[in-house]
FIDOBA-799202 format. One record per residue (C-alpha): residue number from 1; residue in one letter; z, y, x. Coordinates in pm, whole numbers, plus 32768, in hexadecimal, padded with zeros to 4 digits. Example, Ala and Ser with C-alpha at 12.3 -4.5 7.8 and 13.67 -1.06 7.14 Angstrom:
% FIDOBA-799202
  pos  code     w     v     u
    1     a  830C  7E3E  84CE
    2     s  82CA  7F96  8557
END
This chain:
% FIDOBA-799202
  pos  code     w     v     u
    1     x  E7C6  BD27  357F
    2     x  E8D4  BE5E  3537
    3     x  E844  BFA4  35C0
    4     x  E91D  C0CF  363D
    5     x  E863  C221  364B
    6     x  E8C7  C361  3712
    7     x  E836  C4AA  369A
    8     x  E841  C3F0  3543
    9     x  E806  C518  345A
   10     x  E6DD  C5B6  3547
   11     x  E562  C557  34DC
   12     x  E512  C43B  35E5
   13     x  E66E  C3D2  356D
   14     x  E62D  C3D9  33EB
   15     x  E4ED  C31B  345B
   16     x  E56E  C228  3511
   17     x  E664  C1D6  33FA
   18     x  E541  C1B7  32E6
   19     x  E462  C0DB  33C0
   20     x  E576  BFFE  3409
   21     x  E604  BFC2  3292
   22     x  E485  BF3C  3259
   23     x  E4A3  BE5A  33BC
   24     x  E522  BCF4  3372
   25     x  E5AB  BD15  34D9
   26     x  E6C6  BDEE  348C
   27     x  E7E3  BDD8  3391
   28     x  E7ED  BECE  3258
   29     x  E959  BF5F  333C
   30     x  E8F7  C057  3406
   31     x  EA1E  C115  34D3
   32     x  EA00  C295  3541
   33     x  EAA7  C2FD  3666
   34     x  EBEC  C3EF  362E
   35     x  EBFF  C4FC  3707
   36     x  ED54  C522  3696
   37     x  EDB9  C3F2  36C6
   38     x  ECD3  C3C1  3820
   39     x  EC80  C269  3794
   40     x  EBB9  C1D5  3659
   41     x  EC05  C203  34EA
   42     x  ECE9  C0E4  3439
   43     x  ED3E  C058  3595
   44     x  EC30  BF69  3595
   45     x  EB8E  BF0C  36CE
   46     x  EA05  BEF0  36BE
   47     x  E930  BDF0  3769
   48     x  E849  BF3C  37F8
   49     x  E836  C085  37F9
   50     x  E72F  C173  37E1
   51     x  E76C  C2DB  3865
   52     x  E681  C415  37E5
   53     x  E7DA  C530  382D
   54     x  E7AF  C62C  3912
   55     x  E7F6  C624  3A98
   56     x  E97E  C6C5  3A42
   57     x  E9C8  C58A  398C
   58     x  E98C  C4B3  3ACB
   59     x  EAE8  C4F5  3B65
   60     x  EBB0  C492  3A21
   61     x  EACD  C36B  3A21
   62     x  EB20  C2D9  3B83
   63     x  EC85  C228  3B17
   64     x  EC19  C19A  3A26
   65     x  EAE1  C111  3ABE
   66     x  EBC8  C0A0  3BCB
   67     x  ECB8  BFEB  3AF6
   68     x  EBD7  BF2A  3A2B
   69     x  EAAC  BECD  3AEC
   70     x  E9C1  BEF2  398E
   71     x  E853  BF0A  39DF
   72     x  E7F0  C05C  39E7
   73     x  E6AA  C0F0  396F
   74     x  E661  C277  39C1
   75     x  E567  C37A  3960
   76     x  E639  C494  39B0
   77     x  E56F  C58B  3A5C
   78     x  E5D9  C6B6  3B20
   79     x  E692  C5F7  3C18
   80     x  E6F9  C6B5  3D5E
   81     x  E6C3  C5CE  3EB9
   82     x  E844  C5A9  3EDC
   83     x  E84D  C524  3D66
   84     x  E742  C459  3D7C
   85     x  E7BA  C3B4  3ECE
   86     x  E902  C36B  3E14
   87     x  E841  C2AF  3D1C
   88     x  E782  C1F3  3E15
   89     x  E8ED  C186  3EC9
   90     x  E9A7  C118  3DBA
   91     x  E94F  BF7B  3DF9
   92     x  EA0C  BF20  3CB3
   93     x  E91A  BE56  3BD5
   94     x  E7AD  BE93  3B8A
   95     x  E756  C013  3B9E
   96     x  E60C  C09E  3B4E
   97     x  E592  C216  3B4E
   98     x  E44E  C2B7  3B21
   99     x  E3D8  C401  3AD9
  100     x  E2EF  C387  39CD
  101     x  E2AA  C22D  3944
  102     x  E182  C21B  38EC
  103     x  E07F  C109  3986
  104     x  DF6F  C223  3953
  105     x  E02B  C314  3A12
  106     x  E070  C1F6  3B35
  107     x  DECA  C1A0  3B44
  108     x  DEA5  C309  3B56
  109     x  DF80  C2F9  3C91
  110     x  DEC5  C1D0  3D50
  111     x  DD74  C2D0  3CE8
  112     x  DE10  C3E1  3DAE
  113     x  DE4A  C33F  3EDB
  114     x  DCE8  C2D4  3F1C
  115     x  DC83  C450  3E83
  116     x  DD61  C4E4  3FA4
  117     x  DC8B  C444  40BD
  118     x  DB54  C54B  4071
  119     x  DB26  C5D1  41B1
  120     x  DB39  C768  4171
  121     x  DBB8  C763  4027
  122     x  DCB7  C830  3F6D
  123     x  DD9A  C7E9  3E5B
  124     x  DE1C  C888  3D23
  125     x  DF1C  C808  3C50
  126     x  DF47  C87F  3AC1
  127     x  E089  C809  3A3E
  128     x  E0B5  C87C  389A
  129     x  E1CD  C826  37DC
  130     x  E27F  C8A6  368A
  131     x  E356  C9D6  36B0
  132     x  E4B7  C934  368F
  133     x  E485  C894  37D1
  134     x  E534  C919  38FE
  135     x  E4BE  C883  3A2A
  136     x  E3BC  C912  3AC2
  137     x  E2CF  C87C  3B83
  138     x  E30C  C747  3AA3
  139     x  E365  C5DA  3B2A
  140     x  E23E  C565  3ADC
  141     x  E17F  C67D  3B8A
  142     x  E261  C665  3CCF
  143     x  E230  C4DD  3CD7
  144     x  E0CF  C52C  3CC0
  145     x  E09C  C615  3DDB
  146     x  E16D  C4F5  3E98
  147     x  E082  C40F  3E55
  148     x  DF59  C4F7  3F0E
  149     x  E039  C55E  4054
  150     x  E085  C3F2  405B
  151     x  DF06  C3A7  40D4
  152     x  DED9  C520  416A
  153     x  E009  C5BB  41BB
  154     x  DF3F  C6FD  4250
  155     x  DEF5  C76B  40ED
  156     x  DF58  C890  4025
  157     x  DF83  C814  3EB5
  158     x  DFB8  C93E  3E17
  159     x  E072  C923  3CB4
  160     x  E02F  C9E4  3BA0
  161     x  E138  C996  3A63
  162     x  E11C  CA3E  38F3
  163     x  E245  CA31  37D2
  164     x  E185  CA2B  36BD
  165     x  E18A  C9E7  352C
  166     x  E1CE  C86F  34E2
  167     x  E120  C7FD  3623
  168     x  E196  C67F  366F
  169     x  E0FC  C661  37CB
  170     x  DFD2  C6BA  3886
  171     x  DF8B  C6A9  39CC
  172     x  DE5F  C6D9  3A85
  173     x  DDD9  C6D5  3BED
  174     x  DC90  C765  3C8A
  175     x  DBEA  C711  3DF2
  176     x  DB2C  C7F2  3E5F
  177     x  DA3E  C7DE  3FA6
  178     x  D943  C8FA  3FA6
  179     x  D81D  C844  3F26
  180     x  D8B8  C73C  3DE3
  181     x  DA00  C74C  3D24
  182     x  DAC7  C635  3C8B
  183     x  DBA8  C681  3B5B
  184     x  DCA0  C561  3B03
  185     x  DD8C  C5AA  39BA
  186     x  DE85  C4D6  3906
  187     x  DF0D  C587  37C0
  188     x  E012  C4A5  3702
  189     x  DFDA  C4D4  3587
  190     x  E12E  C43C  3524
  191     x  E2AD  C42A  35A6
  192     x  E27D  C2D4  3536
  193     x  E1BB  C285  3667
  194     x  E303  C2FC  3723
  195     x  E3F9  C239  3655
  196     x  E318  C0DF  3614
  197     x  E31E  C108  37A4
  198     x  E46D  C0F6  37B9
  199     x  E4CC  BFE8  36C6
  200     x  E3BC  BEF8  379A
  201     x  E458  BF4F  38AC
  202     x  E58F  BF0B  3829
  203     x  E553  BDA3  37BA
  204     x  E4AC  BD94  3907
  205     x  E5C7  BDE2  39F1
  206     x  E711  BD2C  3956
  207     x  E6E8  BBC1  3A1B
  208     x  E6BF  BC80  3B31
  209     x  E775  BC68  3C9A
  210     x  E832  BDB1  3CE1
  211     x  E791  BEC9  3D9A
  212     x  E6A8  BFE9  3D5E
  213     x  E54E  BFAD  3CB0
  214     x  E429  C0C8  3C7F
  215     x  E2FF  C0BB  3BBA
  216     x  E239  BFFC  3CE5
  217     x  E34E  BECA  3C93
  218     x  E2FD  BEC2  3B3B
  219     x  E15D  BF0E  3B48
  220     x  E14F  BDE4  3C31
  221     x  E20B  BCD7  3B76
  222     x  E15B  BD4F  3A16
  223     x  E002  BD74  3A99
  224     x  DFED  BC38  3B0F
  225     x  E02F  BB57  39F5
END
């Protein structure tokens, strides 16, 4: 497959590129999004697109998505409700979005749904990323908070965001009920985690029907293989 990359020159884009070149499922020819053209370089239509750009890029990408209906995998964080609503409404080809493409984070979310049912519990969430990360709280932190509230919407989940050094991503939640404490923590050790997740999802989504997909859809299928 020919891979299209949005956010080609960024840290995540370059990580995806390096891993794709080692994956026999992908062509050695990878095309980058050209913002000035509003299309991909060399006028090549890729077989699947991975987007690790910024929320502000969405408006310029939508016309291309609507026209070409190419399978699209987005790991963009920081979308507001309107942008995410727009992405979900496109219905032109298989389109996937997740704030975090780690299966470990998915398992963590399922654990949080159970922990949130603990009576008389208080919850804290620490969100740590490198100093260049713009959005705070991170998309992953907001997704984890959503998982807690899914089971107990009355909880007040306090998020503490820190942007320091070169930390790739650490998320730690504490559950306190006065007599006991449970702490659950996830740490990303390499950007390869997210890039490989995006590539795996890209190979999975290419033959799917046209609709919006999330991590739940991917996990439910791959976990039963």
